[in-house]
C-alpha positions in Angstrom: -24.1 14.9 -14.3 -20.4 15.5 -15.0 -19.2 13.6 -12.0 -21.4 10.7 -12.6 -19.9 10.5 -15.9 -16.5 10.6 -14.8 -17.0 7.7 -12.3 -18.7 5.4 -14.8 -15.7 6.0 -17.1 -13.4 5.3 -14.2 -15.2 2.3 -13.6 -14.8 0.9 -17.1 -11.2 2.0 -17.1 -10.5 0.1 -13.9 -11.9 -3.2 -15.5 -9.8 -2.5 -18.8 -6.5 -2.1 -16.3 -7.2 -5.4 -14.3 -7.4 -7.0 -17.8 -4.4 -5.2 -19.3 -2.2 -6.1 -16.3 -3.2 -9.5 -16.3 -2.3 -10.0 -19.9 0.8 -7.8 -19.9 3.8 -9.3 -21.9 7.3 -8.3 -22.8 7.5 -5.6 -25.5 10.5 -7.0 -27.2 11.0 -10.7 -26.7 8.8 -13.7 -26.2 8.2 -15.0 -22.7 10.9 -17.6 -22.7 11.9 -19.4 -19.6 11.6 -17.8 -16.3 14.6 -16.5 -14.5 12.8 -15.0 -11.5 12.1 -16.0 -8.0 9.7 -15.2 -5.3 11.1 -12.5 -3.1 8.2 -12.1 -0.7 4.8 -12.7 -0.2 2.4 -11.4 2.5 -1.3 -11.7 3.2 -3.5 -9.7 5.1 -6.5 -11.2 7.1 -9.9 -9.6 6.7 -10.0 -6.1 8.0 -12.8 -3.9 9.1 -12.7 -0.3 7.4 -15.2 1.7 9.1 -16.9 5.0 7.6 -14.3 7.7 6.9 -11.5 5.3 7.8 -8.5 4.8 5.5 -5.5 2.0 5.2 -2.2 2.2 3.7 -0.2 -0.7 2.2 3.6 -0.5 1.8 6.5 -3.1 1.2 10.0 -2.2 2.1 13.5 -3.8 2.0 14.8 -5.4 4.9 18.5 -6.3 5.9 18.7 -9.7 4.1 17.8 -8.1 0.8 14.4 -9.3 0.9 11.1 -7.3 0.7 8.6 -7.1 3.5 4.9 -6.0 3.4 3.5 -4.4 6.3 0.5 -2.0 7.2 -0.5 0.5 9.9 -3.8 0.8 11.4 -4.6 3.8 13.8 -7.4 5.8 14.8 -8.5 9.3 14.1 -10.5 11.2 16.5 -11.9 9.5 19.6 -14.7 7.4 18.1 -14.0 6.4 14.6 -12.1 6.3 11.4 -9.3 3.9 11.9 -6.4 4.2 9.4 -4.3 1.3 8.2 -1.1 2.3 6.3 0.8 -0.3 4.3 3.8 0.4 1.6 6.2 -1.6 -0.5 9.8 -0.7 -1.2 10.8 -2.6 -4.4 14.4 -3.5 -4.9 16.4 -2.4 -7.9 16.4 -6.2 -9.0 12.5 -7.0 -8.8 11.0 -8.2 -11.7 7.3 -7.7 -11.0 4.7 -7.0 -8.0 1.3 -8.6 -7.9 -1.4 -7.9 -5.5 -4.8 -9.1 -5.2 -7.6 -7.4 -2.9 -11.1 -8.8 -2.3 -13.6 -6.8 -0.2 -17.4 -6.9 0.1 -17.7 -3.7 -1.6 -20.4 -4.3 -4.5 -20.3 -1.7 -6.9 -21.5 -1.4 -10.4 -21.5 1.5 -13.0 -24.7 2.5 -11.8 -24.4 2.6 -8.2 -21.0 4.3 -8.3 -22.8 7.1 -10.1 -25.2 7.2 -7.2 -23.0 7.3 -4.4 -21.7 10.8 -3.2 -18.0 11.3 -3.8 -17.5 12.0 0.1 -18.4 8.3 0.9 -17.2 6.5 -2.1 -14.9 3.6 -1.2 -11.8 3.9 -3.2 -8.1 2.7 -3.7 -5.5 5.4 -4.1 -1.6 4.6 -5.3 1.4 6.8 -4.9 5.1 6.5 -5.4 7.4 7.5 -2.5 4.7 8.7 0.2 1.2 7.9 1.3 -1.7 9.3 -0.6 -3.8 11.9 0.6 -6.7 12.5 -1.7 -8.6 14.9 0.3 -6.1 17.8 1.0 -8.8 20.6 0.8 -12.2 20.7 0.3 -11.5 22.4 -3.1 -9.3 19.1 -4.0 -12.2 16.6 -2.9 -14.4 18.7 -5.4 -11.9 18.8 -8.1 -10.6 15.3 -7.8 -10.7 13.1 -10.9 -10.5 9.1 -10.6 -8.2 8.7 -13.3 -7.7 6.1 -15.9 -4.9 3.5 -14.7 -2.9 2.6 -17.7 0.9 1.1 -18.0 2.0 4.8 -18.8 0.5 6.3 -15.7 2.6 4.0 -13.6 5.7 4.4 -15.8 6.1 8.2 -16.1 9.1 9.1 -13.7 8.0 11.0 -10.9 4.3 11.1 -11.9 2.9 9.4 -8.9 5.3 11.5 -6.5 3.6 14.7 -6.8 0.2 13.3 -7.6 -1.5 10.2 -7.2 -4.3 7.9 -8.8 -7.7 6.9 -7.3 -10.1 4.4 -8.4 -13.5 3.2 -7.2 -13.2 0.2 -4.6 -14.0 -3.1 -6.6 -15.0 -6.5 -4.9 -12.1 -8.1 -6.5 -9.0 -6.3 -7.7 -6.1 -8.2 -9.2 -3.2 -6.8 -11.0 0.6 -7.4 -11.9 3.0 -4.3 -12.3 6.1 -5.3 -13.9 9.4 -3.5 -13.8 8.7 -1.9 -17.2 5.7 -0.3 -15.8 7.0 0.8 -12.4 10.1 1.9 -10.9 11.7 0.4 -7.9 11.3 2.2 -4.6 8.6 2.8 -1.8 5.0 2.1 -3.2 1.9 3.0 -1.1 -1.5 1.7 -1.6 -4.3 3.6 0.4 -7.7 2.4 0.8 -10.3 5.2 2.0 -13.8 4.7 3.0 -15.1 8.1 2.2 -12.8 11.5 1.8 -13.1 14.8 2.6 -12.8 17.3 5.6 -15.2 15.2 7.8 -12.5 12.2 7.8 -10.5 14.0 10.4 -13.0 15.3 12.3 -12.8 14.2 16.0 -15.0 13.2 18.6 -17.7 12.4 16.3 -20.0 9.3 16.4 -20.1 8.0 12.8 -22.5 5.0 12.1 -21.7 5.1 8.2 -21.3 2.0 6.1 -18.2 -0.1 6.6 -16.5 -2.9 4.5 -14.2 -5.6 5.0 -11.2 -6.5 2.8 -8.3 -9.0 2.5 -5.4 -8.5 0.2 -2.3 -10.4 -0.8 1.0 -8.8 -2.1 3.8 -10.6 -3.8 7.2 -9.5 -5.1 9.3 -11.3 -8.0 12.7 -10.7 -8.3 15.4 -11.6 -11.2 18.2 -14.0 -10.1 21.0 -11.7 -11.6 21.5 -7.9 -11.7 22.0 -8.3 -15.4 18.4 -9.5 -16.4 15.6 -7.7 -16.3 11.8 -7.4 -17.9 8.7 -8.9 -16.5 10.3 -12.5 -17.0 13.9 -11.8 -16.4 14.8 -12.5 -20.1 16.2 -9.2 -21.2 19.8 -8.8 -20.9 20.8 -5.5 -19.2 24.5 -4.4 -19.5 26.0 -2.4 -16.8 28.0 1.0 -17.5 30.5 2.5 -15.2 32.0 6.0 -14.8 35.7 6.3 -14.3 36.9 9.8 -12.9 38.8 11.4 -15.6 40.3 14.7 -16.6 37.5 17.4 -16.7 39.1 19.7 -19.0 37.8 17.7 -21.9 34.2 18.4 -21.0 34.3 22.4 -20.6 33.5 22.9 -24.3 30.7 20.6 -24.3 29.0 22.8 -21.3 30.0 26.2 -22.9 31.7 27.1 -19.5 33.6 30.3 -19.8 35.7 32.0 -17.1 35.8 28.5 -15.2 39.0 26.6 -14.6 39.0 23.0 -15.3 40.3 22.3 -11.6 36.6 23.4 -10.4 35.0 20.4 -12.2 34.8 17.0 -11.0 33.8 14.5 -13.8 33.7 10.9 -14.8 33.5 9.3 -18.3 33.8 5.9 -19.9 33.0 4.0 -23.4 33.3 1.0 -25.1 34.2 0.3 -28.6 31.9 -2.0 -30.6 28.2 -2.9 -30.3 26.0 -4.3 -33.0 22.2 -4.9 -33.7 20.0 -6.0 -36.3 17.1 -4.0 -37.2 14.6 -3.4 -34.3 16.8 -5.1 -32.1 17.0 -3.2 -28.5 20.0 -3.2 -26.1 19.6 -2.3 -22.6 22.4 -0.6 -20.5 22.1 1.2 -16.9 24.4 3.5 -15.3 24.4 4.6 -11.4 24.5 8.1 -10.8 25.9 9.3 -7.7 26.4 12.6 -5.9 24.6 15.7 -7.5 25.4 15.9 -11.3 24.7 18.9 -13.5 24.9 17.2 -16.8 24.8 13.6 -18.3 25.7 13.3 -21.9 25.5 9.8 -23.9 27.2 9.9 -27.4 27.6 7.3 -30.2 30.5 7.4 -32.6 31.8 5.5 -35.6 28.5 4.3 -37.0 29.0 1.6 -39.6 27.3 -1.3 -41.3 28.4 -4.9 -40.5 27.3 -8.3 -42.5 28.1 -10.6 -45.1 25.9 -9.6 -47.9 27.9 -7.6 -50.6 25.3 -6.0 -52.7 23.8 -3.5 -50.2 24.7 0.2 -50.0 23.5 2.8 -47.5 24.1 6.1 -45.8 24.8 5.4 -42.1 24.2 9.0 -41.3 20.5 8.4 -42.3 20.2 5.5 -39.9 17.9 6.2 -37.0 19.6 5.1 -33.7 17.1 5.8 -30.9 18.0 6.3 -27.6 15.7 5.9 -24.7 16.2 7.0 -21.2 14.4 6.4 -17.9 15.1 7.0 -14.4 14.7 3.8 -12.4 13.0 1.8 -14.8 13.5 0.1 -18.4 12.7 2.7 -20.9 10.2 1.7 -23.8 9.6 3.6 -27.0 6.2 4.5 -25.6 7.3 4.9 -22.2 10.5 7.0 -21.2 11.7 10.3 -19.7 14.0 11.3 -22.5 14.6 10.3 -26.2 16.5 11.4 -29.2 18.1 10.1 -32.3 21.6 9.6 -31.0 23.0 9.5 -34.6 22.1 13.0 -35.1 23.0 14.6 -31.7 24.0 13.3 -28.4 21.3 12.8 -25.6 22.0 15.4 -22.8 20.2 15.3 -19.7 20.4 18.5 -17.5 20.5 18.0 -13.7 19.8 14.1 -13.6 18.2 12.6 -10.6 20.4 10.3 -8.4 20.2 6.8 -9.0 20.0 4.3 -11.7 19.3 5.4 -15.2 18.3 3.1 -17.9 19.1 3.4 -21.5 17.8 1.5 -24.5 19.4 1.7 -28.0 17.1 0.7 -30.9 18.2 0.9 -34.5 14.9 1.4 -36.8 14.5 1.5 -40.5 17.8 0.1 -41.0 16.4 -2.2 -43.9 15.1 1.0 -45.7 18.8 2.2 -45.7 20.3 -0.7 -47.2 17.9 -1.0 -50.0 15.0 -2.8 -48.5 17.1 -5.9 -47.9 15.9 -8.2 -45.0 19.2 -9.8 -44.0 19.5 -10.6 -40.3 23.0 -10.8 -40.9 23.3 -7.1 -41.4 23.8 -5.2 -38.4 24.4 -1.6 -37.3 27.8 -1.2 -35.1 28.8 1.7 -33.1 31.0 3.0 -30.3 29.4 4.5 -27.3 30.7 7.4 -24.9 29.0 8.8 -21.6 30.1 11.5 -19.6 29.0 12.9 -16.1 29.8 16.4 -15.0 29.6 17.4 -11.4 30.5 20.7 -9.8 32.8 20.5 -6.8 31.7 20.7 -3.2 29.7 23.8 -2.4 29.2 24.7 -6.0 26.1 24.2 -8.3 24.7 25.5 -11.5 25.5 25.1 -15.3 28.7 27.0 -14.8 29.6 25.9 -11.3 29.4 29.4 -10.4 26.3 29.3 -7.8 26.6 28.6 -4.1 25.4 25.3 -2.6 24.8 24.7 0.9 24.2 21.6 2.8 21.6 21.9 5.5 22.2 20.4 8.9 19.4 18.9 11.0 18.6 20.4 14.4 16.1 18.2 16.4 13.5 20.2 18.0 13.3 20.2 21.9 10.3 17.2 22.9 9.8 16.6 19.4 7.2 14.2 18.1 8.7 11.8 15.4 11.2 13.4 13.0 10.5 17.0 13.8 13.5 19.3 13.1 14.6 22.5 11.6 17.5 23.0 9.1 20.4 25.4 9.0 23.3 25.9 6.4 26.3 24.4 7.3 28.4 27.5 7.2 30.0 30.2 9.4 28.1 32.8 7.6 24.9 32.1 9.7 24.5 31.9 13.5 23.3 28.4 14.7 21.3 29.8 17.7 18.0 30.2 15.9 15.6 28.4 13.1 15.6 31.3 11.1 19.0 32.3 8.9 19.6 35.4 6.9 19.7 35.1 3.2 22.0 37.8 2.1 25.0 36.5 3.5 24.5 33.3 1.5 23.5 34.6 -2.1 25.5 33.8 -5.0 27.6 36.6 -6.9 25.0 37.8 -8.9 27.0 39.6 -11.6 28.9 37.9 -14.4 31.3 39.9 -16.4 29.4 43.2 -15.4 26.3 41.6 -16.7 23.2 41.5 -14.8 21.6 37.9 -14.7 19.6 35.6 -12.6 21.5 34.1 -9.6 20.7 30.9 -7.8 21.6 29.7 -4.3 21.0 26.0 -3.6 20.1 24.3 -0.1 20.4 20.4 0.3 18.4 18.6 3.2 17.7 15.1 3.9 14.6 13.7 5.3 15.4 10.6 7.2 14.2 7.3 6.3 10.9 6.4 8.1 9.4 10.2 7.9 7.6 9.7 4.6 4.5 11.3 5.9 6.3 14.5 7.1 5.8 18.0 5.9 8.6 20.4 4.9 7.6 24.0 5.8 9.2 27.0 4.1 9.1 30.5 5.2 10.4 33.7 3.9 10.0 37.2 5.6 11.7 40.5 4.5 11.3 44.1 5.3 11.0 45.0 1.7 9.3 43.3 -1.1 10.3 39.8 -1.7 12.4 39.3 -4.8 12.8 35.6 -4.5 11.5 32.4 -6.3 11.8 29.1 -4.9 12.0 25.8 -6.6 12.0 22.3 -4.9 12.9 19.1 -6.2 13.4 15.5 -5.1 17.0 13.6 -5.9 18.2 16.4 -8.2 18.9 20.2 -8.4 15.9 22.1 -9.6 16.1 24.4 -12.6 14.0 27.0 -14.0 12.3 24.3 -16.5 12.5 21.4 -14.0 11.0 21.2 -10.7 8.8 19.1 -8.4 7.3 22.2 -6.6 7.8 26.0 -6.9 6.9 29.7 -5.9 7.4 32.3 -7.9 4.8 34.8 -6.8 1.1 35.0 -5.5 -0.3 34.3 -9.1 2.4 31.8 -10.1 3.2 28.9 -8.1 2.5 25.1 -7.6 -0.7 26.1 -5.6 -3.5 23.8 -6.6 -1.1 20.7 -6.5 -2.3 18.1 -4.3 0.9 18.2 -2.1 1.8 21.8 -2.2 -0.2 24.0 0.3 0.5 28.0 0.0 -0.6 29.6 3.3 0.6 33.0 2.9 1.9 35.2 0.0 2.3 38.7 0.6 4.8 41.4 -0.6 6.8 40.7 2.7 6.1 37.0 3.7 5.7 33.6 2.1 4.7 30.5 3.9 3.8 27.3 2.3 4.0 23.3 2.9 5.1 20.4 0.7 2.9 17.6 2.3 3.7 14.0 2.9 7.3 14.3 1.2 9.2 11.3 0.3 12.3 10.1 2.3 15.6 11.0 0.8 17.4 14.0 -0.6 15.5 17.3 -1.3 17.1 20.4 -3.1 15.8 23.8 -3.1 16.9 26.5 -5.5 16.4 30.2 -4.3 16.5 32.2 -7.7 16.6 36.0 -7.5 16.8 38.9 -10.1 19.6 41.3 -9.9 17.2 44.1 -10.8 17.5 46.4 -7.9 20.2 47.9 -5.7 18.1 48.2 -2.9 18.6 44.1 -2.5 21.8 44.8 -0.8 19.8 46.7 1.9 17.3 44.1 2.3 16.8 42.0 5.4 15.2 38.7 4.4 15.0 35.7 6.6 14.2 32.0 5.5 13.3 28.8 7.7 13.1 25.3 6.3 11.8 22.6 8.8 10.2 19.3 9.0 6.7 19.0 10.7 4.5 16.3 11.5 1.2 18.2 11.0 0.7 21.3 9.0 0.2 24.4 10.9 0.2 22.4 14.1 -3.5 21.4 13.1 -4.5 25.1 12.7 -5.0 25.3 16.6 -8.1 23.4 16.0 -7.0 19.9 16.6 -4.7 17.7 17.9 -1.5 16.3 16.1 -1.3 12.5 16.6 1.6 9.8 15.6 1.9 6.3 15.3 4.2 3.6 13.9 3.7 1.1 11.5 3.9 -2.5 12.3 7.8 -2.4 11.8 8.4 0.3 13.9 10.6 1.8 11.2 8.0 4.4 9.6 6.1 7.1 11.5 2.9 8.7 10.4 1.2 11.7 12.0 -2.2 13.1 11.3 -4.5 15.8 12.9 -7.8 14.9 14.8 -9.7 17.8 14.6 -12.2 19.1 17.1 -16.1 19.2 16.2 -16.2 22.3 14.4 -13.4 21.8 12.2 -12.0 19.3 9.7 -9.5 18.8 6.7 -6.0 17.4 7.0 -4.8 20.6 8.8 -8.2 21.3 10.6 -8.3 24.6 8.5 -11.8 23.7 7.2 -14.6 25.1 9.3 -17.4 22.6 9.3 -19.6 24.4 11.7 -19.8 28.2 12.3 -19.3 29.9 15.9 -23.3 30.6 15.9 -24.0 27.1 14.7 -21.6 25.7 17.5 -23.8 27.7 20.0 -27.0 26.5 18.7 -25.9 22.8 18.3 -24.3 22.6 21.8 -27.6 24.1 23.3 -29.8 21.5 21.2 -27.3 18.5 22.3 -27.3 19.4 25.9 -30.8 20.9 26.6 -32.3 18.0 24.6 -31.5 15.7 27.8 -33.8 17.8 29.8 -36.5 15.2 28.3 -35.0 12.9 31.2 -37.3 14.6 33.7 -40.2 13.1 32.3 -39.4 9.5 33.0 -37.7 10.5 36.3 -40.7 12.5 37.6 -43.1 9.7 37.1 -40.8 7.1 38.7 -40.4 9.5 41.6 -44.1 9.9 41.9 -44.7 6.1 41.7 -41.9 6.0 44.5 -39.8 3.8 42.3 -36.6 5.3 43.6 -34.0 3.0 41.6 -35.7 4.0 38.4 -35.7 7.7 39.3 -32.0 7.6 40.2 -31.3 5.7 36.8 -33.0 8.4 34.6 -31.9 11.6 36.6 -28.2 10.3 36.4 -28.7 9.2 32.9 -29.9 12.9 31.7 -27.3 14.7 33.9 -24.2 12.1 32.5 -25.6 12.5 28.9 -25.6 16.4 29.2 -22.2 16.5 30.7 -20.9 14.1 27.9 -22.1 16.4 25.0 -21.0 19.5 26.9 -17.4 18.0 26.7 -18.2 16.6 23.2 -18.7 20.0 21.6 -16.0 21.6 23.5 -17.8 23.7 26.2 -16.7 22.3 29.4 -15.4 18.7 30.3 -16.2 17.9 34.0 -14.3 14.5 33.7 -12.3 12.9 31.0 -13.7 12.5 27.8 -13.7 8.6 28.0 -15.1 8.4 31.2 -18.1 10.6 30.3 -18.7 8.6 27.4 -18.8 5.3 29.3 -20.9 6.9 31.6 -23.6 8.3 29.1 -24.1 5.2 27.3 -24.0 2.7 30.1 -26.5 4.9 32.2 -28.7 5.2 28.9 -28.5 1.6 28.4 -29.6 0.9 32.2 -32.3 3.2 31.6 -33.8 1.4 28.7 -33.7 -2.0 30.5 -35.2 -0.8 33.7 -38.0 0.7 31.8 -39.1 -2.8 30.8 -38.1 -4.6 34.1 -40.3 -2.0 35.9 -43.1 -3.1 33.9 -43.2 -6.3 35.6 -44.8 -6.5 39.2 -42.4 -8.6 41.0 -41.0 -8.6 44.3 -37.7 -6.6 44.8 -35.2 -9.3 44.9 -36.4 -10.6 41.6 -36.2 -7.1 40.4 -32.6 -6.6 41.7 -31.4 -9.7 40.1 -32.6 -8.9 36.9 -30.9 -5.4 36.8 -27.8 -6.7 38.2 -27.3 -9.3 35.4 -28.4 -6.4 32.9 -25.9 -3.8 34.4 -23.1 -6.4 33.8 -23.9 -6.9 30.1 -24.6 -3.3 29.4 -21.3 -2.2 31.1 -19.5 -4.5 28.7 -21.4 -3.1 25.7 -20.5 0.6 26.8 -17.0 0.0 27.3 -16.4 -1.8 23.8 -18.6 -0.9 20.7 -20.5 1.8 22.6 -21.4 3.6 19.4 -22.6 0.4 17.4 -25.9 0.6 15.9 -26.3 -3.1 17.1 -26.1 -2.2 20.6 -29.4 -0.4 20.5 -31.0 -3.7 19.3 -29.1 -5.6 22.0 -30.3 -3.3 24.6 -34.0 -3.3 23.6 -33.6 -7.2 23.5 -32.1 -7.4 26.8 -34.9 -5.2 28.1 -37.6 -7.3 26.6 -36.0 -10.5 27.8 -35.8 -8.9 31.5 -39.6 -8.1 31.0 -40.5 -11.3 29.9 -38.7 -13.0 32.7 -40.6 -10.8 35.0 -43.7 -11.3 33.9 -43.2 -15.2 34.0 -42.0 -14.7 37.5 -45.1 -12.7 38.3 -47.7 -15.0 36.5 -46.2 -18.0 37.9 -46.7 -16.6 41.3 -50.3 -15.2 40.8 -51.6 -17.9 38.8 -50.2 -21.1 39.9 -53.2 -22.5 41.1 -54.8 -22.3 37.6 -55.2 -25.2 35.4 -54.0 -28.4 37.3 -54.5 -27.7 40.9 -57.6 -29.8 41.2 -55.8 -32.9 40.4 -55.3 -34.9 37.3 -58.1 -34.8 34.8 -58.8 -38.1 33.1 -61.3 -36.6 30.7 -59.4 -34.7 27.8 -62.2 -32.3 27.4 -62.1 -31.4 31.0 -58.2 -30.7 30.5 -58.5 -28.6 27.6 -61.4 -26.6 29.4 -59.0 -25.9 32.2 -56.3 -24.8 29.7 -58.7 -22.4 27.9 -59.8 -20.9 31.2 -56.2 -20.2 32.3 -55.2 -18.7 29.0 -58.6 -16.6 29.0 -57.6 -15.6 32.8 -54.2 -14.9 31.6 -55.3 -12.5 28.5 -57.8 -10.8 30.7 -55.1 -10.0 33.2 -52.8 -8.7 30.5 -55.5 -6.4 29.2 -56.1 -5.0 32.8 -52.3 -5.1 33.5 -51.2 -2.2 31.1 -53.0 0.9 29.7 -52.4 0.3 26.0 -53.0 3.8 24.9 -49.8 4.8 26.5 -48.0 1.4 25.3 -49.1 2.3 21.8 -47.7 6.1 22.4 -44.4 4.5 23.8 -43.9 2.3 20.6 -44.6 5.4 18.5 -41.9 7.5 20.4 -39.7 4.5 20.1 -40.1 4.3 16.4 -39.1 7.9 16.0 -36.0 7.1 18.3 -35.1 4.5 15.9 -35.5 6.7 12.9 -33.5 9.6 14.4 -30.7 6.9 15.0 -31.0 5.4 11.5 -30.9 8.7 9.6 -28.0 10.4 11.8 -25.2 11.4 9.7 -22.1 13.5 10.5 -23.8 16.5 8.8 -27.1 16.1 10.8 -25.7 14.7 13.9 -26.7 17.4 16.3 -30.4 17.7 15.0 -30.8 13.9 14.9 -29.2 13.1 18.4 -31.1 15.9 19.9 -34.3 13.9 18.5 -32.9 10.6 19.9 -32.7 12.2 23.2 -36.1 13.6 23.4 -37.9 10.5 21.5 -36.1 7.9 23.7 -37.0 9.7 27.2 -40.5 10.2 26.2 -40.8 6.9 25.0 -39.7 5.5 28.5 -42.2 8.1 30.3 -45.0 6.5 28.0 -44.1 3.0 28.9 -43.7 3.8 32.7 -47.3 5.4 32.4 -48.6 2.1 30.8 -48.4 0.3 34.1 -51.8 -0.1 35.4 -52.3 -0.4 39.2 -55.0 -2.9 40.1 -56.3 -5.5 42.4 -57.2 -9.0 41.1 -60.4 -9.9 43.1 -61.1 -13.0 41.4 -59.8 -15.4 44.1 -60.6 -13.2 47.1 -64.0 -15.0 48.1 -62.6 -18.3 49.3 -60.1 -16.6 51.9 -63.0 -14.6 53.1 -65.2 -17.6 53.8 -62.6 -19.5 55.3 -62.0 -16.3 57.7 -65.8 -16.4 58.6 -65.7 -20.0 59.4 -62.7 -19.6 61.4 -64.3 -16.6 63.4 -67.5 -18.5 63.8 -65.3 -21.5 65.3 -63.7 -19.3 67.9 -66.8 -18.1 69.6 -67.2 -19.4 73.3 -69.3 -22.6 73.4 -71.9 -22.9 76.3 -71.8 -26.1 78.2 
């Protein structure tokens, strides 16, 4: 199958990735001496991950400049699926991050291909926000466990809008350097099965679980001017000095725009020299929201001591590689150009630190093939940054730009708010604001053209698992396109997510969910957004004069759970171990699943049949209850009757029909009374006095109550309950036989002859076996064990998909088993030793006759 081939390929790729990371070395220089130190190291003790559970690992900066690794563990639903979130925020001066993970997952190439995708243990990685590999059922089917390579970690933004997942292995060790990944928050998610079933609440899940332990450590460079895996590469800082912006207008081709409307900075240095193939690395911190970043080299020339070489400096290839937040490499960068032929121009660069690598190549070719390390190419370098004034944006700084202020909702969960433009053009009384008063002037010199209006919002720190909700409604056909980008202004060509129309959007992206797309309404979410600045560009065409008459409203909000869990679940929130990051998730009802509870797992008709099956199957408790009442075993009658009623009430609440009491109360009563019914069945088979019976049942009730209050749904509890019942039966039989047969074997005194003693033992054992054969009706015992085997089979084969039928069969078979075991107890009278008492009675009667004198 295609899926099996993908999994097998991913298994081999993961092995190659581990070897590659373990052996990764500097791209330009030898290892040399280390200039790094250990910033932080954190170990996770053994943690159990249940079926459909997940776990996130994150590191983040702390006040003293170090790095702290933490995790979050919570519960989804009411019975299962714990989640543990962890995260790592790497500082700009980090050199490498190492992690080692050990688990008891034992998967090989063949076994990976056989495991269903929905139950496959995996590890997923994402930059900036937690991974979410099962956004929809379609996403689960289409998810490909990609190949983890150096390039996949290095592409800027590559793991912001997507994620990479790999089969879980017994041992995973990796070392990621600052040439492979960028600083910031990195999340590692461990999933024990994915799909819509993962968020299904109130589901008893007995799928396979595994344990893991992990260690994460971060190395940092001792100075900010050193970088590389071993901190042995010099990085030269660049500064940007505010200057007269009039010199930049020609480079931007700005017309009808005065220099006073531009804010810019520039700087340069006069002389930098390289030998052939020698890189030089620089970094520049970009602030604000720049429109353009330009890097230029000038005055390129040769410098050296050899006098017999000639060359054309215009033919020298001086490559410039640029990368956001990470050192660029020739095979791993965001932008590149031969800077000797044309300047490097980056439109709408992201805010943060940009790295540049200048690398002369083929220098010896231009100087006649001479290999002389003293010959260098030298140049002067200049960089420029253009930023529009406050409230303006766009290539010509003619478009409107609005900052959105945060309005916290009443009685909110963590970080729930809506956003309004900071302007007097809209009213602050509503979460929806009109668009027409905010639109940029859509004409330019009388010519119709595209116009953009920009909105800037901030996702606060600690809200990485929040969801941005955007809605547009209009009384006419919507003629807007929406573009979203993190940490920079979006353009028509550069964006993270976009919506143009119902056929052209980011729908299908892992973290973009389009819920409504009609002519008059648009409704979509950007899921699990990263913390920081988000920028939205609203693009519209001046193609109809009716636009001036349109009434279009827009709303932008930050919500914890998409669509409020579609009214089919509960939005739960929890904090990580540090208390700094909040996570929210949906715990869906029994009939729905998915990250937003929008996936219908059970139809309405199916829900009715499942409810009837789970509730009505408890009527099988009538069988053992009737027999106990017939035998006047009133304590057992009460237990079986109460067990059947409580189980019916529990499942009525579980399927959402009716809850007579709190769910946890009903769950406890169901499991506890069921455990007690099983134990009482065994104890009933021993014919002991009432005091002994009460003692055994009291001890058993304490143990079963503890089991029902802790790990009630554990499969091991069934074995423990049967073991407790068997021990109770054995104790009862010992009490019974020690009472009835204490005269056997040694009541006649001490036998000197060994043969006589052995004969006495044989007679006692023969009498005991004869008594046991008469004690039970073995046909019912056999039937009871058959029914008990059926119950165990139903329990073993139970899955979330067949829960309703398997658990219904469990009810019927376990109560039927108790009924057969109760019927197996035979009523008999042991007449073997009754002759002697009758003879004694006759002698006494004769001696009591009156005697004649």
